[in-house]
VMD Tcl script that draws the C-alpha trace (Angstrom):
set ca {
  {-8.61 1.62 30.16}
  {-10.20 5.13 29.83}
  {-9.02 5.03 26.21}
  {-11.54 2.34 25.38}
  {-14.48 4.41 26.74}
  {-14.04 7.22 24.23}
  {-17.05 7.73 22.34}
  {-16.24 5.51 19.33}
  {-19.07 6.47 17.05}
  {-18.35 10.25 17.24}
  {-14.63 9.46 16.61}
  {-15.38 7.20 13.84}
  {-17.48 9.62 12.12}
  {-15.04 12.49 12.57}
  {-12.12 10.11 11.53}
  {-13.81 9.11 8.09}
  {-14.78 12.81 7.54}
  {-11.34 14.05 8.24}
  {-9.47 11.16 6.81}
  {-6.64 12.06 9.12}
  {-6.87 12.79 12.95}
  {-4.92 12.87 15.70}
  {-5.64 11.76 19.59}
  {-4.17 11.09 22.88}
  {-3.93 7.49 23.62}
  {-3.75 6.34 27.24}
  {-1.58 3.28 27.54}
  {-1.59 1.07 30.51}
  {1.47 -0.74 29.41}
  {3.50 2.55 29.32}
  {1.46 4.32 32.15}
  {1.59 7.51 29.69}
  {-0.48 9.48 27.36}
  {0.71 9.06 23.94}
  {0.08 11.14 20.48}
  {-1.20 8.84 17.81}
  {-2.04 9.86 14.48}
  {-4.65 8.02 12.18}
  {-5.39 7.81 8.42}
  {-8.74 6.25 7.28}
  {-9.52 5.87 3.55}
  {-12.33 8.27 2.81}
  {-14.97 5.74 2.26}
  {-14.52 3.19 4.79}
  {-16.76 0.01 3.79}
  {-17.21 -2.60 6.43}
  {-17.42 -5.35 3.73}
  {-13.76 -4.78 2.71}
  {-10.72 -5.50 4.70}
  {-7.95 -2.93 4.93}
  {-4.13 -3.73 5.34}
  {-2.77 -1.87 8.56}
  {0.37 0.18 8.42}
  {2.11 1.18 11.55}
  {4.63 4.30 11.15}
  {7.21 4.74 14.04}
  {8.67 8.12 14.15}
  {5.30 9.54 12.84}
  {6.33 13.32 13.33}
  {8.78 12.70 10.29}
  {7.25 9.67 8.37}
  {3.49 9.79 8.81}
  {2.39 12.40 6.18}
  {4.83 11.04 3.76}
  {3.39 7.41 4.23}
  {-0.18 8.73 3.98}
  {0.49 10.85 0.84}
  {2.11 7.97 -0.93}
  {-0.29 5.45 0.02}
  {-3.25 7.73 -1.30}
  {-1.51 8.36 -4.38}
  {-0.63 4.64 -4.92}
  {-3.88 3.22 -4.07}
  {-5.64 5.70 -6.57}
  {-3.18 5.13 -9.48}
  {-0.79 2.46 -8.98}
  {-2.73 -0.66 -7.81}
  {-2.11 -0.51 -3.92}
  {-4.89 -1.43 -1.92}
  {-6.32 1.24 0.36}
  {-5.09 0.85 3.78}
  {-5.61 2.00 7.36}
  {-2.45 3.90 8.68}
  {-1.53 4.63 12.56}
  {1.53 6.86 13.39}
  {3.02 7.05 16.79}
  {4.48 10.45 17.40}
  {7.92 10.07 19.01}
  {9.86 13.46 18.62}
  {8.73 15.57 21.73}
  {11.22 15.56 24.41}
  {13.34 13.16 22.22}
  {10.98 10.41 23.52}
  {12.04 8.10 20.63}
  {15.39 7.41 22.44}
  {13.61 6.24 25.69}
  {10.96 4.30 23.56}
  {13.81 2.40 21.32}
  {16.70 2.12 23.79}
  {18.52 -1.01 24.04}
  {21.16 -2.64 26.39}
  {24.55 -1.76 24.73}
  {25.84 -5.35 25.46}
  {22.88 -7.37 24.82}
  {21.34 -5.31 22.12}
  {17.92 -6.12 23.45}
  {15.27 -3.50 24.46}
  {15.49 -1.46 27.85}
  {12.89 -1.80 30.20}
  {11.02 1.04 28.59}
  {11.59 -0.46 25.23}
  {9.77 -3.60 26.15}
  {6.70 -1.48 27.35}
  {6.70 0.47 24.16}
  {6.85 -2.95 22.44}
  {3.86 -4.13 24.36}
  {2.22 -0.74 23.66}
  {2.22 -1.34 19.99}
  {1.50 -5.13 19.99}
  {-1.05 -5.48 22.84}
  {-2.60 -2.25 22.81}
  {-2.58 -0.05 19.80}
  {-2.95 -2.77 17.10}
  {-5.61 -4.78 19.01}
  {-7.70 -1.53 19.35}
  {-7.64 -0.90 15.54}
  {-8.32 -4.56 14.83}
  {-11.34 -4.41 17.10}
  {-13.06 -1.19 15.79}
  {-12.03 -1.22 12.23}
  {-12.09 -3.77 9.06}
  {-8.46 -4.61 9.18}
  {-6.92 -7.12 6.94}
  {-4.45 -9.92 8.51}
  {-1.56 -8.11 6.52}
  {0.32 -5.55 8.41}
  {3.42 -3.50 7.64}
  {5.60 -1.45 9.76}
  {8.07 1.46 8.89}
  {10.70 3.16 11.05}
  {13.75 5.40 10.64}
  {17.16 5.49 12.34}
  {16.67 4.05 16.08}
  {13.21 3.15 15.25}
  {13.88 1.22 12.12}
  {16.24 -0.90 14.46}
  {13.47 -1.20 17.18}
  {11.04 -2.77 14.66}
  {13.30 -5.73 14.24}
  {12.38 -6.93 17.76}
  {9.14 -8.02 16.37}
  {11.04 -10.71 14.29}
  {12.19 -12.24 17.57}
  {8.86 -13.79 18.23}
  {8.08 -17.12 16.54}
  {4.61 -15.38 14.96}
  {5.60 -11.92 13.80}
  {2.66 -9.61 14.00}
  {4.09 -7.99 11.03}
  {4.32 -9.16 7.47}
  {6.42 -6.32 6.02}
  {9.42 -4.30 7.41}
  {10.41 -1.17 5.92}
  {13.74 0.00 7.48}
  {15.03 3.39 6.64}
  {18.66 4.03 7.41}
  {18.68 1.94 10.72}
  {20.98 2.52 13.62}
  {21.57 -1.00 14.55}
  {21.83 -2.59 18.05}
  {24.63 -4.97 18.72}
  {24.54 -8.26 16.61}
  {21.37 -7.08 14.82}
  {23.21 -7.62 11.41}
  {23.17 -11.35 12.14}
  {20.20 -11.73 14.29}
  {18.05 -10.21 11.54}
  {18.82 -12.82 8.62}
  {18.73 -15.70 11.21}
  {15.23 -14.64 12.10}
  {13.79 -14.00 8.76}
  {15.05 -17.44 7.87}
  {13.08 -19.11 10.45}
  {9.61 -17.85 9.20}
  {7.52 -20.08 6.87}
  {5.05 -17.45 5.91}
  {5.58 -14.77 3.22}
  {7.75 -11.92 4.61}
  {8.83 -8.70 3.12}
  {11.98 -6.86 4.11}
  {12.99 -3.52 2.67}
  {16.06 -1.81 3.64}
  {16.50 1.92 2.49}
  {19.81 3.55 3.01}
  {21.76 6.75 1.99}
  {24.98 6.87 -0.02}
  {26.47 9.06 2.71}
  {28.84 7.15 5.00}
  {28.04 6.62 8.73}
  {29.05 4.59 11.77}
  {26.42 2.06 10.77}
  {27.43 1.55 7.23}
  {29.52 -1.49 7.66}
  {26.84 -3.19 9.91}
  {24.18 -2.35 7.15}
  {26.55 -3.78 4.66}
  {26.64 -6.82 6.58}
  {23.18 -7.01 7.32}
  {22.32 -6.70 3.67}
  {24.81 -9.61 2.80}
  {23.34 -11.79 5.34}
  {19.74 -11.62 3.88}
  {20.92 -11.83 0.51}
  {22.50 -15.18 1.48}
  {19.30 -16.42 2.40}
  {17.70 -19.16 -0.03}
  {14.05 -18.81 0.96}
  {11.13 -18.61 -1.36}
  {8.65 -17.12 1.10}
  {11.17 -14.22 1.87}
  {11.13 -10.85 -0.32}
  {14.08 -8.84 0.34}
  {14.83 -5.48 -1.10}
  {17.81 -3.27 -0.93}
  {17.91 0.41 -2.21}
  {20.83 2.74 -1.87}
  {20.38 6.41 -2.70}
  {23.78 7.61 -3.43}
  {22.80 11.59 -3.39}
  {20.94 11.15 -0.02}
  {22.21 11.82 3.36}
  {21.14 10.57 6.85}
  {18.51 13.23 7.03}
  {17.15 13.35 3.29}
  {17.05 9.55 2.88}
  {13.63 9.60 4.96}
  {12.03 11.26 1.81}
  {13.32 8.50 -0.56}
  {12.12 5.11 -1.19}
  {8.64 4.82 0.45}
  {6.96 4.67 -3.00}
  {9.36 1.95 -4.16}
  {8.80 0.04 -0.75}
  {5.04 0.01 -1.56}
  {5.91 -1.06 -5.14}
  {7.70 -3.95 -3.95}
  {5.50 -4.96 -1.25}
  {2.04 -4.62 -3.01}
  {3.33 -5.25 -6.50}
  {0.99 -8.23 -7.04}
  {-1.97 -5.73 -6.55}
  {-0.77 -3.75 -9.63}
  {-2.54 -4.18 -12.85}
  {-0.72 -6.58 -15.49}
  {1.97 -4.35 -17.11}
  {3.08 -4.53 -20.70}
  {6.52 -5.98 -19.38}
  {4.63 -8.66 -17.28}
  {2.56 -9.59 -20.29}
  {5.61 -9.88 -22.45}
  {8.01 -11.56 -19.96}
  {5.87 -13.58 -17.82}
  {2.52 -14.43 -19.48}
  {3.57 -15.07 -23.08}
  {6.55 -16.97 -21.97}
  {4.74 -19.36 -19.62}
  {3.93 -22.81 -20.61}
  {0.85 -22.89 -18.37}
  {-2.56 -22.12 -19.81}
  {-2.76 -18.63 -19.85}
  {-5.87 -18.38 -17.65}
  {-3.85 -19.90 -15.00}
  {-1.80 -16.92 -14.66}
  {-4.67 -14.96 -13.77}
  {-5.98 -17.43 -11.16}
  {-2.56 -17.57 -9.56}
  {-2.25 -13.95 -9.33}
  {-5.49 -13.46 -7.58}
  {-5.36 -16.34 -5.60}
  {-1.86 -15.08 -4.64}
  {-3.59 -11.84 -3.24}
  {-5.84 -13.54 -1.01}
  {-3.05 -15.87 0.41}
  {-0.85 -12.93 1.26}
  {-3.21 -10.22 2.41}
  {-6.17 -12.27 3.53}
  {-8.89 -10.63 1.34}
  {-9.95 -10.69 -2.48}
  {-9.72 -8.12 -5.04}
  {-12.14 -7.44 -7.83}
  {-10.56 -8.50 -10.98}
  {-9.38 -5.48 -13.25}
  {-10.61 -5.16 -16.57}
  {-7.05 -4.40 -17.69}
  {-6.04 -7.94 -16.46}
  {-8.97 -9.51 -18.29}
  {-7.95 -7.98 -21.59}
  {-4.35 -8.94 -21.09}
  {-5.56 -12.58 -20.57}
  {-7.75 -12.45 -23.55}
  {-5.20 -10.85 -25.80}
  {-2.82 -13.48 -24.66}
  {-4.99 -16.34 -25.13}
  {-5.60 -15.42 -28.88}
  {-1.93 -14.78 -29.49}
  {-0.90 -18.02 -27.98}
  {-3.89 -19.90 -29.42}
  {-4.89 -21.03 -26.15}
  {-8.70 -20.85 -26.86}
  {-9.26 -23.26 -23.92}
  {-8.47 -20.55 -21.52}
  {-11.44 -18.30 -23.09}
  {-13.93 -20.55 -21.22}
  {-12.92 -19.93 -17.65}
  {-12.26 -16.41 -18.61}
  {-15.89 -16.09 -19.93}
  {-17.20 -17.54 -16.65}
  {-15.21 -15.00 -14.76}
  {-16.47 -12.20 -16.63}
  {-20.12 -13.22 -16.22}
  {-19.34 -13.12 -12.51}
  {-17.26 -9.87 -12.50}
  {-19.18 -7.72 -15.18}
  {-22.59 -9.40 -15.45}
  {-24.20 -6.48 -17.41}
  {-21.52 -6.45 -20.07}
  {-21.03 -8.39 -23.52}
  {-17.60 -9.77 -21.87}
  {-18.57 -13.15 -20.87}
  {-20.77 -14.26 -23.75}
  {-18.42 -12.77 -26.23}
  {-15.51 -14.56 -24.97}
  {-17.70 -17.77 -24.83}
  {-18.78 -17.20 -28.35}
  {-15.22 -17.11 -29.42}
  {-14.47 -20.28 -27.32}
  {-17.38 -22.16 -29.08}
  {-16.25 -20.74 -32.48}
  {-12.65 -22.18 -32.05}
  {-14.11 -25.42 -30.98}
  {-15.99 -26.00 -34.03}
  {-19.55 -25.50 -32.61}
  {-20.94 -23.02 -34.67}
  {-24.68 -23.35 -33.42}
  {-23.51 -22.83 -29.77}
  {-21.28 -19.91 -30.87}
  {-24.19 -18.31 -32.84}
  {-26.54 -18.51 -29.85}
  {-23.85 -17.08 -27.44}
  {-22.91 -13.99 -29.74}
  {-26.63 -13.44 -29.88}
  {-26.76 -13.21 -26.02}
  {-23.63 -10.95 -26.28}
  {-25.54 -8.74 -28.63}
  {-28.13 -8.03 -26.06}
  {-25.63 -6.92 -23.38}
  {-23.93 -3.58 -22.62}
  {-20.77 -2.52 -24.56}
  {-17.45 -2.55 -22.56}
  {-13.99 -1.39 -23.52}
  {-13.48 -2.35 -27.23}
  {-16.15 -4.83 -27.39}
  {-19.25 -3.27 -29.16}
  {-22.64 -4.63 -30.39}
  {-21.46 -3.92 -33.92}
  {-18.60 -6.67 -33.26}
  {-21.21 -9.23 -31.92}
  {-23.47 -8.54 -34.97}
  {-20.54 -9.10 -37.36}
  {-19.88 -12.43 -35.83}
  {-23.40 -13.32 -36.01}
  {-23.65 -12.44 -39.70}
  {-20.43 -14.20 -40.47}
  {-21.57 -17.59 -38.74}
  {-24.84 -17.40 -40.73}
  {-23.41 -16.92 -43.88}
  {-20.54 -19.48 -43.57}
  {-23.24 -22.27 -41.99}
  {-26.35 -21.28 -43.65}
  {-28.34 -20.83 -40.29}
}
mol new
graphics top color blue
foreach p $ca { graphics top sphere $p radius 0.5 }
foreach p [lrange $ca 0 end-1] q [lrange $ca 1 end] { graphics top cylinder $p $q radius 0.2 }
display resetview
């Protein structure tokens, strides 16, 4: 395949510097040259894994998806991602790519080849040449939103998250999608974004929504958002950020609401919540995330408020690993020994904390106050 003979080193350097680039992908499956756009995070790190987001109808959606991804990854907890967009507007080729039989509702011959182009050429190319994570998302609009559902028809869907914007549904799709979603044991996300304006597909979309909502499946995460003031054209600008919030919500730092409604009300040890959150990231996305200082402080505050001082020990061990040059680990350990009634161990530990770097609200003065108080109380 001539595409794979492209000088990859030059391409990668250009892609990283430009962040977004466009090229001609020569497809054996389609026997066509296709316009493809890429977005790469500004500082690709081979030691990190990046979720892969596939954007159909890229002429309409790619720039919006890239802009939202960049904003969310910087400010709202979403992981940096590699994004690939397939342009489909020239000569209305999207209707050929996504055509389906009007009776069976299954892809046409060209549709089958387009399906193979995405799954057997484009994605493997990116997996081979970049540090992609196992987690993949796909977005489509109108007829391409319908087409992405065909990946649900395989026993092992190559996508973990589907964002469907105002789909034009093939026959029986409103019943087939819930049935297929119910068949998967792995974690799956399905986001349906629709306009308030009525269309020929409104009833079928309502049936699709009802069918998915009727499923009782812990591994399925379904979200439905209707924007009353949007029409079929403008709806493409709505909801992408909300979809990222829903899919990548576990990546976000612990919020005040999460702290109040989930951590403080849980009967489990406070530290268990943090452990479950970060293990959930590994299980879902296939890679780990450094523990955010915000989350550590939330668990520390909850440990004190709930008088769950046993959680301070594993929290201190975590801090020594994640923030080894700072006071965090030894200060929390000192408080643990203090509450355990072991003043000598607490004193020695606070003395170690005093020698480390200050961080957040923890200062050397606070460690010194602990040291002086222990000496005064116990005569050390």
